[in-house]
C-alpha positions as CSV (number, residue, x, y, z in Angstrom):
1,M,268.7,72.1,137.9
2,P,266.5,69.9,135.6
3,I,263.6,72.3,136.1
4,L,265.8,75.2,134.9
5,A,266.8,73.2,131.8
6,L,263.2,72.3,131.1
7,A,262.1,76.0,131.5
8,I,264.8,77.1,129.0
9,V,263.7,74.5,126.4
10,A,260.1,75.6,126.9
11,L,261.1,79.2,126.4
12,I,262.9,78.4,123.2
13,V,259.9,76.5,121.8
14,V,257.6,79.4,122.7
15,V,259.9,81.9,120.9
16,V,260.1,79.8,117.8
17,L,256.4,79.2,117.6
18,W,255.7,82.9,118.3
19,S,258.0,84.0,115.5
20,Q,256.4,81.7,113.0
21,R,252.9,83.0,114.0
22,K,253.8,86.7,113.7
23,P,256.1,87.1,110.6
24,G,256.5,90.8,111.2
25,W,258.0,90.2,114.6
26,S,261.0,88.4,113.2
27,G,261.6,91.4,110.9
28,S,260.7,91.9,107.3
29,R,263.4,91.3,104.7
30,C,261.9,93.9,102.4
31,R,263.4,97.3,102.3
32,W,260.7,99.6,100.7
33,R,261.7,102.7,98.8
34,R,259.2,105.3,97.9
35,E,258.9,105.7,94.2
36,G,256.4,108.6,94.3
37,F,252.8,109.0,93.2
38,R,251.2,107.1,90.4
39,H,250.1,109.4,87.6
40,G,246.4,110.2,87.9
41,T,245.9,108.6,91.3
42,A,246.5,109.4,95.0
43,S,248.4,106.2,95.7
44,T,252.1,105.9,96.5
45,R,254.3,103.4,94.6
46,W,256.8,101.4,96.6
47,L,259.6,99.3,95.4
48,C,261.4,96.7,97.5
49,M,265.2,96.9,97.2
50,A,265.7,93.3,98.4
51,C,263.3,91.4,96.1
52,R,262.2,94.0,93.6
53,A,258.5,93.6,94.4
54,E,256.2,96.5,93.6
55,A,253.4,97.7,95.9
56,Y,251.1,100.6,96.3
57,S,249.5,102.3,99.3
58,W,246.9,104.9,99.8
59,D,248.2,106.3,103.1
60,G,251.8,107.0,102.1
61,K,253.2,104.3,104.4
62,P,255.3,101.4,103.1
63,P,253.7,97.9,103.1
64,K,254.1,95.7,106.1
65,D,254.2,92.4,104.3
66,C,256.4,91.2,101.4
67,K,254.7,91.1,98.1
68,R,257.2,88.9,96.2
69,D,255.0,85.8,96.3
70,L,252.0,87.6,94.8
71,R,251.6,86.7,91.1
72,P,249.5,88.4,88.5
73,T,246.3,86.5,87.7
74,D,244.4,86.3,84.4
75,L,241.1,88.1,84.3
C-alpha cells in the first residue's frame, strides 16, 4: 500500500512538472479570431478574444502562444 501511495505522488509531481514545461499542453487561454488579411501584405491578422492581443501569421493558422506579454519596443 505505501508503494502505491508513493507512485501516485510521483505521478502527480511528473504531471505538474510536465505541464509547466509544455505550456501548450495545459491549453492556451487565448481564443484567436481571424480578422482577415492586412492591406498590401499576405499575412493574416488574428485577434485574441480573451486578452485582446493582436498577432499576424503568414500561413493563415492562428498563433500557438499568447502574445499578451509582448510589448512594443522603441527603435
